[in-house]
BAVO-834632 format. One line per 2 residues: number of its first residue (from 1); for each residue x negated, z, y of N, C-alpha, C, CB. Coordinates in steps of 0.02 Angstrom, whole numbers. Atoms other than C-alpha are relative to their C-alpha. Glycine has a CB too. Example, Ala and Ser with C-alpha at 12.3 -4.5 7.8 and 13.67 -1.06 7.14 Angstrom:
REM residues 2
1) -45:0:-59:-615:390:-225:-45:0:60:50:62:1 ~ 42:-3:-59:-684:357:-53:39:37:55:-20:-71:23;
This chain:
REM residues 264
1) 46:30:-1:1544:2419:-816:-34:60:42:7:-73:22 ~ 47:-67:-34:1395:2545:-747:-10:-6:51:-63:17:-20;
3) 2:6:-47:1405:2596:-578:-48:55:37:58:-7:12 ~ 100:-9:-26:1207:2600:-529:-22:49:41:-34:-62:47;
5) 18:-31:-70:1218:2655:-354:42:67:-9:25:-51:74 ~ -38:-68:-16:1341:2805:-383:-88:17:-48:112:26:-43;
7) 39:-40:52:1188:2863:-568:-68:-4:66:-14:-46:-98 ~ 73:20:-19:1064:2820:-431:1:69:44:-17:-87:45;
9) -15:-72:-62:1140:2958:-280:-8:73:-51:110:-1:43 ~ -16:-54:36:1193:3067:-427:-70:44:-31:48:-28:-56;
11) 68:-20:34:1010:3085:-499:-27:45:71:-58:-81:-28 ~ 30:-35:-54:943:3107:-329:21:49:43:-17:-35:32;
13) -36:-80:-2:1058:3232:-269:-46:75:-50:96:-16:-46 ~ 25:-31:23:990:3334:-404:-75:1:-18:33:1:-30;
15) 85:-36:-35:794:3296:-368:-9:63:57:-42:-65:46 ~ 0:-71:-24:750:3474:-319:-70:9:52:-3:55:-71;
17) 108:-14:-3:523:3473:-300:4:-65:55:-76:-26:-108 ~ 37:50:-75:480:3357:-132:-94:-6:-36:4:72:114;
19) 93:-10:14:292:3393:-222:-10:-10:-38:-42:51:1 ~ 27:45:100:317:3319:-398:-19:-56:-16:53:-13:-57;
21) -11:50:-36:224:3204:-402:-26:-26:-91:-44:-16:88 ~ 28:2:51:180:3147:-593:-92:-18:-3:44:-46:-32;
23) 79:39:5:18:3062:-548:-49:60:-10:-26:-48:80 ~ 32:-31:-4:-74:3222:-507:-7:-10:-84:15:56:42;
25) 31:-33:93:-64:3256:-709:-56:-69:-13:93:1:-93 ~ 24:57:43:-112:3080:-782:-86:6:57:67:-96:3;
27) 53:6:-21:-254:3079:-608:-61:65:-15:19:-13:65 ~ 41:-69:4:-317:3284:-642:-31:-28:-75:57:90:0;
29) 32:14:78:-347:3207:-856:-48:-38:31:48:-43:-67 ~ 67:55:-17:-456:3073:-769:-46:4:25:3:-45:28;
31) 77:-48:-9:-574:3177:-679:2:47:-40:-17:38:70 ~ 7:-82:44:-555:3323:-807:-83:-48:-11:76:29:-103;
33) 39:26:51:-634:3163:-932:-81:-23:31:44:-64:-32 ~ 65:22:-27:-753:3104:-788:-70:63:23:27:-42:70;
35) 52:-45:5:-817:3268:-745:-45:26:-53:21:40:18 ~ 13:-12:73:-857:3311:-920:-64:-64:-28:84:-9:-46;
37) 34:37:3:-943:3159:-949:-81:-1:51:46:-44:6 ~ 46:-3:-28:-1029:3166:-813:-64:64:-1:29:-13:48;
39) 34:-47:17:-1121:3336:-861:-40:3:-79:46:48:13 ~ 43:18:82:-1153:3268:-1049:-20:-41:-21:20:3:-51;
41) 18:48:20:-1163:3120:-1052:-65:-24:34:49:-38:2 ~ 74:2:0:-1366:3044:-1055:-16:-76:-33:-35:68:-49;
43) 49:7:-98:-1447:2937:-959:85:-15:27:-89:-109:27 ~ -52:25:-87:-1319:2921:-795:-37:24:41:84:36:24;
45) 29:-45:-68:-1336:2922:-641:30:36:45:-29:-32:41 ~ -50:-81:-20:-1261:3084:-578:-18:-29:59:-25:101:-20;
47) -8:7:-88:-1289:3015:-388:79:-23:3:-62:-72:45 ~ -39:-6:12:-1160:2892:-435:43:34:-9:-5:-14:-15;
49) -39:-51:28:-1062:2997:-541:48:35:37:-37:44:-24 ~ -19:-55:-35:-1042:3138:-427:37:-54:71:-76:60:17;
51) -40:29:-45:-982:3002:-279:67:8:-21:-15:-66:11 ~ -83:6:24:-835:2924:-375:32:82:-37:5:-75:-76;
53) -60:-87:18:-781:3135:-445:12:12:92:-67:110:-56 ~ -4:-35:-18:-805:3178:-277:96:-26:48:-74:16:26;
55) -74:20:2:-677:3042:-244:59:14:-16:7:-32:-17 ~ -53:-25:26:-566:3058:-373:48:91:53:-39:13:-84;
57) -29:-51:-9:-557:3248:-310:25:-27:78:-46:69:-13 ~ -1:-12:-83:-521:3195:-136:90:-46:0:-93:-55:59;
59) -83:26:49:-352:3111:-243:25:55:8:5:-23:-93 ~ -37:-32:44:-304:3242:-312:18:68:74:-52:24:-87;
61) -7:-32:-41:-340:3343:-126:90:-16:-4:-51:-17:60 ~ -70:29:-48:-185:3231:-46:63:44:-51:13:-118:-2;
63) -59:-26:17:-76:3275:-200:27:51:-11:13:-16:-31 ~ -18:-71:27:-98:3440:-245:11:62:53:-60:20:-49;
65) 31:-61:-52:-151:3536:-84:73:-15:58:-109:-23:44 ~ -60:-36:-33:38:3553:3:8:18:85:1:68:-37;
67) 19:-10:-43:-19:3617:144:-12:-46:57:-33:25:-19 ~ 33:22:-50:-53:3546:330:-40:-43:-9:-24:39:28;
69) 84:-1:-47:-217:3579:373:-31:-31:-60:-47:93:29 ~ 53:2:44:-275:3559:188:-60:32:-18:-14:-39:7;
71) 28:-48:22:-361:3683:174:-86:-5:-57:63:28:-32 ~ 17:2:46:-430:3654:17:-66:-90:-21:74:17:-30;
73) 64:28:-5:-531:3502:50:-75:0:18:10:-27:17 ~ 91:-16:-26:-700:3575:89:-7:57:-63:-20:46:107;
75) 30:-43:54:-703:3650:-70:-45:-13:-46:39:19:-32 ~ 19:45:45:-774:3515:-149:-99:5:-12:34:-78:34;
77) 84:-9:16:-972:3551:-111:4:63:-24:-59:-6:65 ~ 50:-44:57:-968:3738:-158:20:-16:-60:3:83:1;
79) 13:41:55:-885:3656:-306:-47:-8:-48:2:-42:15 ~ 65:47:52:-1028:3530:-351:-48:77:1:-57:-98:54;
81) 87:-69:16:-1158:3680:-318:1:74:-44:-27:44:90 ~ -12:-56:81:-1086:3792:-451:-10:-37:-61:87:34:-15;
83) 9:21:58:-1095:3667:-586:-47:1:-53:7:-38:8 ~ 60:-20:23:-1289:3685:-622:8:52:-43:-43:16:49;
85) 1:-67:13:-1234:3866:-660:44:-8:-73:35:50:67 ~ -49:24:48:-1090:3791:-772:-4:-38:-49:37:-25:23;
87) 35:37:30:-1174:3677:-862:-62:39:-54:-25:-42:56 ~ 47:-37:62:-1309:3819:-919:40:34:-45:-54:55:24;
89) -33:-36:74:-1193:3932:-1000:42:-44:-60:59:58:25 ~ -12:6:51:-1108:3806:-1068:-45:-53:-74:57:-12:21;
91) 36:5:44:-1269:3749:-1155:2:59:-44:-54:-16:24 ~ -29:-65:36:-1269:3934:-1219:54:1:-46:22:45:45;
93) -60:14:79:-1107:3916:-1313:-15:-72:-44:100:-12:32 ~ 24:31:72:-1177:3750:-1389:-18:33:-33:-44:-40:-7;
95) 53:-39:33:-1302:3851:-1457:15:42:-21:-45:17:24 ~ -56:-50:48:-1185:3983:-1505:21:-45:-54:76:30:43;
97) -37:32:39:-1090:3858:-1594:-39:-18:-65:26:-54:35 ~ 45:4:54:-1233:3799:-1674:-58:36:-45:-18:-33:15;
99) 38:-74:41:-1325:3950:-1726:51:35:-61:-14:75:70 ~ -66:-44:6:-1164:4026:-1775:42:-58:-81:59:-2:106;
101) -12:59:61:-1096:3867:-1906:-21:-27:-34:15:-38:1 ~ 24:25:54:-1163:3810:-2057:19:-91:-1:34:48:-60;
103) -35:37:0:-1077:3670:-2045:5:-59:70:49:40:-16 ~ 16:42:-58:-1128:3589:-1879:-67:-15:-15:9:32:70;
105) 60:32:10:-1251:3468:-1926:-94:-21:65:44:-62:-19 ~ 45:9:-42:-1341:3457:-1753:5:16:63:-14:-51:-2;
107) -43:-38:-87:-1303:3511:-1554:16:-49:0:-34:32:80 ~ -33:44:-23:-1265:3336:-1543:75:4:-11:-27:-51:-20;
109) -41:-5:33:-1116:3360:-1667:76:69:26:-45:7:-61 ~ -47:-49:-13:-1069:3523:-1580:34:-17:88:-44:80:-12;
111) -2:18:-64:-1065:3413:-1405:63:-51:-16:-75:-31:34 ~ -42:68:35:-965:3271:-1470:74:8:-71:-75:-48:-45;
113) -46:-1:50:-854:3342:-1578:9:81:-19:-25:-47:-60 ~ 9:-73:-13:-827:3527:-1577:65:13:45:-76:18:40;
115) -44:-2:-49:-649:3547:-1507:-1:58:27:58:-17:-15 ~ 33:-53:-40:-704:3731:-1471:-50:-20:66:-43:40:-51;
117) 37:5:-62:-834:3656:-1355:26:-8:62:-38:-44:-3 ~ -53:50:-31:-715:3535:-1301:18:54:63:77:-25:-59;
119) -45:-52:-13:-610:3694:-1239:-38:56:37:32:26:-66 ~ 17:-36:-62:-718:3793:-1161:-50:-26:50:-21:61:-18;
121) 30:62:-53:-811:3657:-1063:37:10:41:-1:-77:-15 ~ -62:-34:-23:-636:3644:-983:13:31:25:26:17:-18;
123) -15:-73:-67:-605:3795:-947:-50:18:58:0:81:-40 ~ 63:-33:-20:-779:3844:-874:12:-43:62:-77:-5:-50;
125) -7:42:-76:-766:3701:-753:63:-15:13:-36:-72:7 ~ -90:-29:-28:-569:3735:-704:-22:64:18:78:7:-68;
127) 12:-46:-21:-607:3906:-695:-66:24:83:-9:18:-66 ~ 78:10:-82:-784:3869:-541:73:-24:48:-102:-105:-9;
129) -47:36:-64:-611:3762:-450:71:74:8:45:-109:-38 ~ -66:-62:-2:-475:3906:-499:-20:57:70:1:58:-94;
131) 12:-26:-45:-581:4025:-401:-18:9:60:-11:12:-11 ~ -8:7:-48:-584:3932:-263:63:15:43:-17:-43:-4;
133) -42:11:-22:-416:3935:-245:38:-55:-6:-12:10:38 ~ -27:39:-14:-373:3773:-270:77:-16:-44:-50:-39:1;
135) -60:-24:51:-201:3756:-332:20:-42:-42:61:19:29 ~ -23:34:85:-114:3691:-497:-67:-51:-20:91:-64:2;
137) 63:47:28:-284:3556:-528:-42:43:-60:-60:-21:70 ~ 17:-45:52:-363:3711:-645:52:19:-55:-21:58:31;
139) -37:16:63:-203:3733:-745:4:-72:-64:60:5:29 ~ -2:43:45:-195:3561:-782:-42:-43:-29:30:-22:12;
141) 89:18:29:-379:3530:-820:11:37:-62:-82:37:54 ~ 17:-25:47:-377:3654:-951:63:19:-44:-41:47:19;
143) -54:22:62:-180:3619:-1023:-11:-70:-35:77:-4:31 ~ 33:56:21:-255:3447:-1053:-19:-1:-59:-46:-14:32;
145) 19:-38:64:-381:3542:-1152:15:11:-61:-1:39:6 ~ -33:-7:71:-247:3609:-1249:25:-36:-15:36:38:-17;
147) -39:68:19:-147:3449:-1272:-72:-46:-68:18:-61:103 ~ 57:38:24:-339:3381:-1339:-9:38:-62:-65:-5:49;
149) 33:-38:55:-385:3524:-1444:71:47:-24:-78:50:33 ~ -46:-69:49:-248:3658:-1491:-17:58:2:-1:-1:-73;
151) 22:-84:-2:-332:3799:-1410:37:-21:112:-142:30:-28 ~ -19:14:-80:-264:3850:-1233:-12:77:50:97:-27:4;
153) 58:-41:-25:-369:3939:-1113:31:18:87:-85:-55:-7 ~ -53:12:-71:-261:3991:-940:-101:2:31:91:95:38;
155) 40:16:-72:-410:3951:-795:-23:77:31:61:-46:65 ~ 45:-85:-32:-415:4148:-739:-14:24:-37:28:60:36;
157) 9:-50:21:-478:4219:-868:-39:-17:21:10:27:-47 ~ 87:2:-24:-657:4284:-873:-32:10:-76:-30:80:64;
159) 13:-5:47:-760:4239:-1008:-102:-22:-13:62:-39:-30 ~ 47:-5:-6:-923:4283:-1031:-77:-61:-37:13:62:-14;
161) 35:48:12:-1090:4194:-1101:-12:1:-60:-48:-4:34 ~ -2:4:89:-1129:4125:-1288:65:21:-45:-58:52:-31;
163) -66:-8:44:-953:4109:-1335:-3:-25:-60:57:-29:27 ~ 3:36:62:-902:4037:-1501:69:8:-26:-56:26:-49;
165) -49:31:25:-755:3977:-1554:32:-29:-61:-3:-28:23 ~ 16:38:110:-745:3921:-1786:54:-34:25:17:63:-108;
167) -72:22:10:-604:3804:-1787:23:-16:63:47:53:-33 ~ -37:-18:-62:-537:3849:-1611:95:15:-4:-19:-69:50;
169) -55:12:-13:-367:3766:-1651:71:61:0:2:-51:-42 ~ -23:-45:-2:-238:3864:-1592:-7:86:19:8:-15:-36;
171) -1:-76:-38:-312:4004:-1493:14:-18:62:-70:46:2 ~ -35:-12:-82:-220:4078:-1347:-33:59:40:89:23:-4;
173) 69:-77:-38:-334:4177:-1201:55:5:81:-139:-47:30 ~ -33:9:-51:-211:4226:-1078:-46:-5:86:48:58:-12;
175) 35:-6:-36:-249:4221:-886:-42:68:20:31:-25:34 ~ 11:-39:-33:-294:4400:-847:-30:26:-55:45:27:38;
177) 73:-11:60:-418:4415:-1016:-55:-17:18:-2:-39:-64 ~ 76:-34:-23:-587:4481:-996:-51:3:-61:8:86:29;
179) 66:3:65:-721:4422:-1138:-63:30:22:-26:-83:-24 ~ 42:-50:0:-865:4507:-1137:-72:-71:-28:31:79:-61;
181) 30:39:34:-1037:4388:-1192:3:25:-67:-60:-10:25 ~ 32:7:73:-1082:4348:-1362:62:26:-41:-77:51:-13;
183) -92:-19:45:-872:4364:-1436:-17:-71:-27:104:12:62 ~ -6:75:59:-845:4235:-1599:71:35:4:-56:-12:-99;
185) -65:21:24:-651:4189:-1616:0:-47:-35:41:-14:41 ~ -10:63:74:-586:4098:-1773:78:-15:21:-8:41:-110;
187) -38:34:-17:-449:3996:-1764:88:57:16:-7:-61:-60 ~ -61:-28:-18:-266:4054:-1705:-6:80:29:47:-5:-65;
189) 21:-111:-11:-336:4252:-1628:41:-44:69:-129:66:11 ~ -59:-23:-92:-196:4283:-1465:-44:50:42:100:63:-18;
191) 2:-33:-25:-255:4374:-1334:42:-8:62:-50:9:-4 ~ -81:-6:-41:-98:4406:-1265:39:47:46:44:2:-44;
193) -25:-67:-38:17:4496:-1144:85:19:-15:-11:-14:91 ~ -75:-28:22:151:4626:-1177:67:-23:52:-5:92:0;
195) -27:28:-47:311:4581:-1105:14:36:54:45:-27:-19 ~ 5:-29:-48:319:4607:-922:26:-43:40:-55:22:12;
197) -35:33:-34:422:4563:-781:-27:-19:48:46:21:11 ~ 20:43:-30:391:4444:-668:-39:5:81:51:-33:-6;
199) 42:-27:-70:334:4542:-511:-47:30:8:23:35:34 ~ 87:-20:15:191:4603:-613:-38:-30:-23:-18:45:-34;
201) 60:89:37:97:4434:-632:-68:35:45:34:-131:51 ~ 53:-8:-10:-22:4529:-521:-58:55:-16:10:-9:42;
203) 35:-60:32:-86:4674:-629:-36:-50:-83:77:83:-18 ~ 23:9:81:-189:4655:-788:30:-7:-62:-29:43:-17;
205) -49:8:78:-101:4589:-947:-7:-21:-57:47:-32:-1 ~ 26:7:72:-211:4540:-1066:-48:58:-9:-38:-73:-14;
207) 55:-28:44:-368:4621:-1172:-44:7:50:-27:-41:-62 ~ 77:-20:2:-538:4661:-1134:-33:-11:-66:-9:75:19;
209) 43:1:41:-652:4591:-1253:-83:18:8:13:-55:-19 ~ 92:0:-7:-843:4703:-1252:-28:-64:-46:-42:86:-40;
211) 47:31:18:-994:4634:-1311:-4:19:-69:-52:9:38 ~ 17:2:98:-1032:4566:-1501:82:33:-43:-92:83:-28;
213) -69:-11:57:-848:4584:-1551:9:-85:-19:94:44:47 ~ -19:45:51:-803:4475:-1706:77:-5:-5:-31:22:-67;
215) -79:13:8:-601:4427:-1693:0:-48:-80:38:-55:83 ~ -38:63:40:-549:4326:-1856:75:-8:-11:-23:-1:-69;
217) -52:28:10:-410:4236:-1902:61:-1:4:-2:-6:-26 ~ -81:-27:37:-229:4251:-1855:6:76:37:-2:13:-112;
219) -6:-64:-26:-269:4410:-1749:34:-6:51:-55:32:14 ~ -42:2:-42:-164:4463:-1642:12:55:89:47:6:-51;
221) 13:-62:-71:-215:4586:-1463:48:11:43:-55:-17:54 ~ -73:-36:-62:-88:4631:-1338:-19:71:71:74:57:-72;
223) -8:-55:-60:-82:4714:-1167:-45:10:40:10:61:-17 ~ 67:-39:-48:-201:4762:-1027:-45:39:2:7:26:35;
225) 62:-39:-11:-252:4892:-1055:-17:32:-79:15:64:64 ~ 65:31:28:-321:4845:-1216:-79:-24:-14:10:-19:2;
227) 62:31:16:-484:4859:-1271:-41:3:-46:-29:7:33 ~ 42:-9:54:-603:4822:-1387:-47:-15:-1:10:-15:-41;
229) 92:-5:32:-773:4882:-1424:-26:-12:-31:-32:34:-18 ~ 97:33:4:-941:4831:-1417:-3:-17:-73:-80:72:20;
231) 9:21:71:-997:4770:-1590:45:12:-54:-53:25:-21 ~ -65:-8:48:-824:4790:-1685:10:-56:-22:66:24:29;
233) -20:60:9:-742:4673:-1784:74:-9:-49:-60:-32:-28 ~ -50:-8:-5:-571:4623:-1802:36:-45:-46:10:1:57;
235) 13:32:64:-517:4581:-1974:99:-44:38:-14:74:-100 ~ -60:20:26:-375:4447:-2011:56:-2:18:9:20:-37;
237) -84:-13:32:-189:4433:-1983:30:106:53:-15:12:-146 ~ 9:-112:-37:-235:4646:-1868:81:-57:53:-145:54:91;
239) -32:-6:-66:-89:4653:-1738:-49:59:25:88:17:-1 ~ 34:-85:-42:-169:4784:-1605:44:-12:67:-114:8:25;
241) 6:-8:-54:-90:4831:-1438:-21:43:32:33:-7:15 ~ 29:-77:-23:-190:4992:-1428:-78:-15:12:11:69:-69;
243) 86:15:-6:-396:5002:-1388:-14:32:-77:-52:52:79 ~ 39:-59:40:-525:5035:-1506:-42:22:9:-15:-2:-47;
245) 73:-33:-6:-681:5115:-1503:-60:-43:-13:-8:58:-48 ~ 35:33:14:-852:5026:-1498:1:18:-75:-52:1:40;
247) 4:6:102:-900:4983:-1716:27:16:-8:-38:21:-55 ~ -33:-34:32:-761:4980:-1763:20:-69:-36:48:51:36;
249) -5:47:65:-695:4893:-1916:59:18:-16:-51:7:-61 ~ -56:6:-3:-506:4843:-1885:50:-51:-75:-2:-24:71;
251) -65:64:60:-405:4747:-2051:46:14:-31:-21:-34:-63 ~ -81:10:19:-245:4698:-2123:-3:17:-72:35:-83:14;
253) 15:-4:79:-212:4775:-2295:46:-24:-30:-9:63:-31 ~ -62:65:34:-83:4628:-2373:22:78:-62:-56:-114:-60;
255) 13:-16:55:0:4718:-2498:34:-58:-52:22:71:-6 ~ 2:63:33:3:4611:-2652:54:46:-72:-100:-37:-19;
257) -49:-21:46:162:4624:-2805:-39:-35:-72:85:-32:22 ~ 21:33:38:126:4565:-2968:62:-19:-41:-53:30:-27;
259) -103:0:26:294:4473:-3033:-8:2:-56:63:-71:13 ~ 28:6:48:287:4512:-3206:96:-58:-39:-39:95:-32;
261) -40:63:33:381:4349:-3311:71:64:-56:-82:-69:-70 ~ -35:-15:65:520:4369:-3432:12:-12:-63:33:-1:5;
263) 19:26:77:518:4392:-3612:46:-46:-19:0:55:-57 ~ -68:25:42:589:4253:-3699:24:15:-73:-3:-67:-4;
């Protein structure tokens, strides 16, 4: 016979984090989905939707803000005030996708069906909260978008206007990456960090991408000191750990070997 009480006590002994509550993850996902719908669904009652979002946010405060005085409960009003600017930027992102992708039949298709748009939308909504210092929830928001779209954008990254991710799946953008305006990324691009010690967490570890840069599929660009100059084109499968000047064209030249068939 199994000794259930003994097993329960052993599990309790190994539970180490009193703050860990998986409701925070599921409630953040609900908040994220309703926040997206509030901005883009039409028609809707914005007053009613914002009131409901505030109640959901108050619940996140209870779950995520472990300080006794709950200072982050004061964030909501400041956050809501930023939503019109976030929406303005997202409309530019949608325009960038529609104008750059011949397969986009309508702007509505971009809002409803493009994983790159959904990923950048949740990034921008989480980044505004990240800047307020709200704990863990911004990361859970972008991790939800990662789960849905295959795009991994850390909420701490800085991304400019008119941002375009084509196909988007597999794109990784690290916490200290800086992306300027009118940048285009294709699937599988990584803007990552070279291996650094944990105590260098506050140091810029991810690259800077200047204006009007295009980076094609599966390119990898690493390092906090790496800057891709404005108006450059980075070809597919390129690996970069050093800066390139403006107007550069960087390509990966594959070696092609023709296999000779044996004569019979």
